[in-house]
C-alpha positions as CSV (number, residue, x, y, z in Angstrom):
1,M,-34.5,14.3,-16.8
2,E,-33.1,16.2,-13.9
3,R,-35.1,14.0,-11.5
4,K,-33.8,10.9,-13.3
5,A,-30.2,12.1,-13.0
6,K,-30.6,12.7,-9.3
7,R,-31.9,9.2,-8.8
8,E,-29.0,7.7,-10.8
9,R,-26.5,9.8,-8.8
10,S,-28.1,8.7,-5.5
11,T,-28.0,5.0,-6.6
12,T,-24.3,5.4,-7.5
13,E,-23.4,7.0,-4.2
14,T,-25.4,4.4,-2.2
15,A,-23.5,1.6,-4.1
16,A,-20.2,3.2,-3.4
17,A,-20.8,3.5,0.3
18,P,-20.6,-0.2,1.2
19,V,-17.5,-0.6,-1.0
20,Q,-15.8,2.3,0.8
21,K,-16.8,0.9,4.2
22,L,-15.6,-2.6,3.4
23,S,-12.3,-1.3,2.0
24,H,-11.8,0.5,5.3
25,A,-12.3,-2.8,7.0
26,L,-9.7,-4.5,4.8
27,V,-7.2,-1.8,5.6
28,E,-7.7,-2.4,9.3
29,L,-7.3,-6.2,8.7
30,F,-4.0,-5.7,6.9
31,R,-2.7,-3.2,9.5
32,S,-3.5,-5.5,12.3
33,K,-1.7,-8.4,10.7
34,I,1.4,-6.2,10.0
35,A,1.3,-5.0,13.6
36,S,1.1,-8.5,15.0
37,G,4.0,-9.8,12.9
38,E,1.8,-12.2,10.9
39,L,2.7,-10.2,7.9
40,K,6.4,-9.3,8.0
41,P,8.5,-6.8,6.0
42,G,9.5,-8.5,2.8
43,D,6.5,-10.9,2.7
44,T,4.7,-11.1,-0.6
45,L,0.9,-10.9,-0.5
46,L,-1.2,-13.4,-2.5
47,P,-1.9,-12.3,-6.1
48,E,-5.1,-10.3,-6.6
49,A,-7.2,-13.3,-7.8
50,E,-6.3,-15.4,-4.7
51,L,-6.9,-12.5,-2.3
52,L,-10.4,-12.0,-3.8
53,Q,-11.1,-15.7,-3.1
54,Q,-9.8,-15.5,0.4
55,L,-11.5,-12.2,1.4
56,H,-14.8,-12.6,-0.6
57,V,-14.8,-9.0,-1.7
58,S,-15.1,-7.3,-5.1
59,R,-12.0,-6.2,-7.1
60,P,-12.8,-2.4,-6.6
61,T,-13.0,-2.9,-2.9
62,L,-9.7,-4.8,-2.7
63,R,-7.9,-2.4,-5.0
64,Q,-9.1,0.6,-3.0
65,A,-7.8,-1.0,0.3
66,L,-4.4,-1.8,-1.3
67,R,-4.0,1.7,-2.6
68,V,-4.6,3.1,0.9
69,L,-2.0,0.7,2.3
70,E,0.5,1.8,-0.4
71,S,-0.2,5.5,0.4
72,E,0.7,4.7,4.1
73,S,4.0,3.0,3.0
74,L,2.9,-0.3,4.4
75,I,3.0,-2.2,1.1
76,Q,4.5,-1.8,-2.3
77,L,2.2,-2.8,-5.1
78,G,3.5,-5.3,-7.7
79,R,3.2,-4.9,-11.5
80,G,0.1,-6.5,-12.8
81,A,-2.7,-8.5,-11.1
82,R,-0.6,-11.7,-11.0
83,S,2.2,-10.3,-8.8
84,G,1.4,-9.8,-5.1
85,A,2.3,-6.7,-3.2
86,T,5.3,-6.6,-0.9
87,V,5.0,-5.8,2.8
88,L,7.1,-2.9,3.9
89,R,8.4,-2.0,7.4
90,P,6.4,0.7,9.0
91,S,8.5,3.8,9.0
92,I,9.0,6.8,11.2
93,E,9.1,8.9,8.0
94,A,5.5,8.0,7.1
95,A,4.3,8.8,10.6
96,A,6.2,12.1,10.5
97,Q,4.4,13.0,7.3
98,Y,1.1,12.9,9.1
99,G,2.5,14.8,12.1
100,A,4.0,17.5,9.8
101,L,0.7,17.9,8.0
102,Y,-1.1,18.3,11.3
103,L,1.4,20.8,12.7
104,A,1.5,22.8,9.5
105,T,-2.3,23.1,9.5
106,Q,-2.1,24.3,13.1
107,G,0.5,26.9,12.4
108,A,3.2,25.3,14.5
109,T,6.6,27.1,14.5
110,L,10.3,26.4,14.9
111,A,10.1,27.8,18.4
112,E,7.7,25.1,19.4
113,I,9.9,22.3,18.0
114,H,12.9,23.8,19.8
115,Q,10.9,24.0,23.0
116,V,10.2,20.3,22.9
117,R,13.9,19.5,22.1
118,T,14.9,21.7,25.1
119,L,12.9,19.5,27.4
120,L,14.1,16.2,25.9
121,E,17.7,16.7,24.9
122,P,19.7,17.7,28.1
123,P,18.8,14.6,30.1
124,L,19.3,12.5,26.9
125,A,22.8,13.9,26.6
126,A,23.5,12.9,30.2
127,L,22.1,9.4,29.5
128,I,24.4,8.9,26.5
129,A,27.4,10.2,28.4
130,R,26.8,7.6,31.2
131,R,27.2,4.8,28.7
132,A,29.7,6.4,26.4
133,R,32.6,4.2,27.5
134,T,30.7,1.0,26.7
135,D,28.9,2.3,23.6
136,T,31.5,4.1,21.5
137,S,29.2,3.9,18.4
138,A,27.0,6.7,19.9
139,V,29.9,9.0,20.2
140,A,31.2,8.1,16.7
141,S,27.7,8.9,15.3
142,L,27.6,12.4,16.9
143,Q,31.2,13.1,15.9
144,E,30.4,12.2,12.3
145,C,27.5,14.7,12.4
146,V,29.7,17.5,13.7
147,R,32.2,16.7,10.9
148,I,29.5,17.1,8.3
149,Q,28.5,20.5,9.8
150,Q,32.1,21.6,9.8
151,E,32.7,20.6,6.2
152,A,29.5,22.4,5.1
153,L,30.6,25.6,6.8
154,Q,34.0,25.4,5.2
155,R,32.3,25.3,1.8
156,G,30.1,28.2,2.8
157,D,27.0,26.1,2.4
158,Y,25.0,27.4,5.3
159,V,21.8,25.6,4.1
160,A,23.5,22.2,4.3
161,A,25.0,23.2,7.7
162,A,21.5,24.0,9.0
163,S,20.3,20.7,7.8
164,A,23.2,19.0,9.6
165,V,22.3,20.9,12.8
166,N,18.8,19.3,12.6
167,E,20.4,15.9,12.0
168,F,22.6,16.3,15.1
169,H,19.5,17.0,17.2
170,G,17.8,13.9,15.6
171,R,20.8,11.6,16.3
172,L,21.0,12.9,19.9
173,E,17.3,12.0,20.4
174,R,17.4,8.6,18.6
175,L,20.4,7.4,20.6
176,S,18.3,7.1,23.7
177,E,17.6,3.4,23.0
178,N,14.0,3.9,24.1
179,R,11.9,2.8,21.2
180,A,8.9,5.0,22.1
181,L,11.1,8.0,22.6
182,G,13.0,7.0,19.4
183,M,9.8,7.0,17.4
184,F,8.8,10.4,18.8
185,A,12.2,11.9,18.3
186,G,12.5,10.5,14.8
187,M,9.1,12.1,13.9
188,L,10.3,15.4,15.4
189,N,13.5,15.3,13.3
190,D,11.7,14.5,10.1
191,I,9.1,17.3,10.8
192,A,11.9,19.8,11.4
193,V,13.9,18.8,8.3
194,N,12.0,21.2,6.1
195,V,12.2,24.0,8.7
196,Y,15.9,24.2,9.5
197,P,17.0,24.9,5.9
198,Q,14.9,28.1,6.0
199,I,17.1,29.5,8.8
200,P,20.1,30.8,6.8
201,L,17.7,32.5,4.3
202,A,15.2,33.8,6.8
203,S,16.3,37.5,6.5
204,S,16.7,39.5,3.3
205,N,19.0,41.9,5.1
206,A,22.6,41.0,4.4
207,K,23.8,42.1,7.9
208,D,21.2,40.0,9.6
209,R,21.9,37.1,7.4
210,R,25.6,37.1,8.3
211,H,24.6,37.3,11.9
212,I,22.5,34.1,11.4
213,W,25.4,32.4,9.6
214,R,27.7,33.2,12.4
215,R,25.2,31.5,14.8
216,S,25.5,28.4,12.6
217,E,29.2,28.4,13.3
218,E,28.6,28.8,17.0
219,S,26.1,25.9,16.9
220,T,28.7,23.6,15.4
221,E,31.2,24.6,18.0
222,A,28.7,23.9,20.8
223,H,27.9,20.5,19.2
224,A,31.6,19.7,19.2
225,K,31.9,20.6,22.9
226,L,28.9,18.5,23.8
227,V,30.4,15.5,22.1
228,V,33.7,16.0,24.0
229,L,31.7,16.0,27.3
230,I,29.7,12.9,26.3
231,A,32.8,11.1,25.2
232,A,34.5,11.8,28.6
233,G,31.5,10.4,30.4
234,K,30.7,13.8,32.1
235,A,27.0,13.3,32.3
236,D,26.1,16.2,34.7
237,A,28.3,18.7,32.8
238,A,26.8,17.6,29.5
239,E,23.3,18.0,30.7
240,K,24.0,21.4,32.2
241,F,25.9,22.7,29.1
242,W,23.2,21.5,26.7
243,R,20.3,23.0,28.6
244,S,22.1,26.3,28.8
245,Y,22.9,26.2,25.0
246,M,19.3,25.3,24.1
247,L,17.9,28.1,26.2
248,D,20.4,30.6,24.6
249,T,19.4,29.4,21.2
250,A,15.7,29.9,21.9
251,D,16.6,33.5,22.9
252,F,18.6,34.0,19.7
253,M,15.7,32.7,17.6
254,E,13.3,35.1,19.3
255,K,15.5,38.1,18.8
256,N,16.3,37.3,15.2
257,G,12.9,36.5,13.8
258,L,13.5,32.8,13.5
259,A,11.1,31.6,16.2
260,T,8.1,32.2,13.9
261,L,9.3,30.1,11.0
262,R,6.5,27.7,10.2
263,V,6.4,24.0,9.9
264,V,6.0,23.1,6.2
265,A,3.4,20.6,5.1
266,P,4.9,17.6,3.3
267,Q,4.3,17.3,-0.5
268,T,2.8,13.8,-0.2
269,N,-0.7,12.3,-0.6
270,F,-1.9,10.5,2.5
271,G,-4.3,7.6,3.0
272,T,-6.5,8.3,6.0
273,Q,-9.0,5.4,5.8
274,Q,-10.3,3.9,9.0
275,G,-12.9,1.2,9.8
276,V,-13.9,-2.0,11.4
277,F,-14.2,-5.5,9.9
278,G,-17.8,-5.9,10.9
279,S,-19.2,-9.4,11.3
280,R,-16.3,-11.2,9.5
281,N,-13.6,-13.2,11.2
282,P,-10.3,-11.7,10.0
283,G,-8.1,-14.2,11.9
284,A,-8.8,-17.1,9.6
285,V,-7.9,-15.2,6.4
286,R,-4.7,-16.1,4.6
287,L,-3.1,-13.1,2.9
288,R,0.6,-14.0,2.4
289,S,2.1,-16.1,-0.3
290,S,3.7,-19.3,0.9
């Protein structure tokens, strides 16, 4: 009986392997059509029965592929087999979840995130300052973030203030208008979003905690000063001031035990399927509802 059970298990695993391999290929097909714009955000995929006819695959294979795409936030599955899935816009948040998971498993720290920001942000501050007079929306966005920080401090909500500090860095990075840099900066911001709220609570010592809280107030003051320099179009002064501030903050983190705060893994399940479409011709397959 044991030998028979092993044979049955082997047969099941062998049958599952082609299904899994083909589902990987389907995932790649859908990804490529989303990337090329053939499938656009808001498009509705064909109902399950029609997709099965178009793709010539089994129902388990198709459903496995669609579940992976949903886990990657590329589609939203409809209710029931008759309603097609909706195509979603690829998001920085989804990419950041993978990045955060990787950094968390590697033991990445707040100091490392801050080091990257120190390299990026001073020249970005200068870039924003140079176009401040023609792009007032950038200044308004940063001013709003400073206001949120100030209001959080007035309430004594230092966790919210720390989160707003991270958001200020994120906005500064996203305002570059460089899409590649914007994606990277957005990922960095979303990865850091779970680290910064740890800062006000990093110490159990009341005196040390008050010292950290005071630094939050100084950070808000520094952010406000940077916005003034940017709004005035003082690019060189903005870059110099922000580099000095970021280096000073790195020193503060090191001295107060904040540099070693760890990146936190996101509480989300990920699809990590990869594959190729083999001998099929994916270009001729219709996936979208008319």
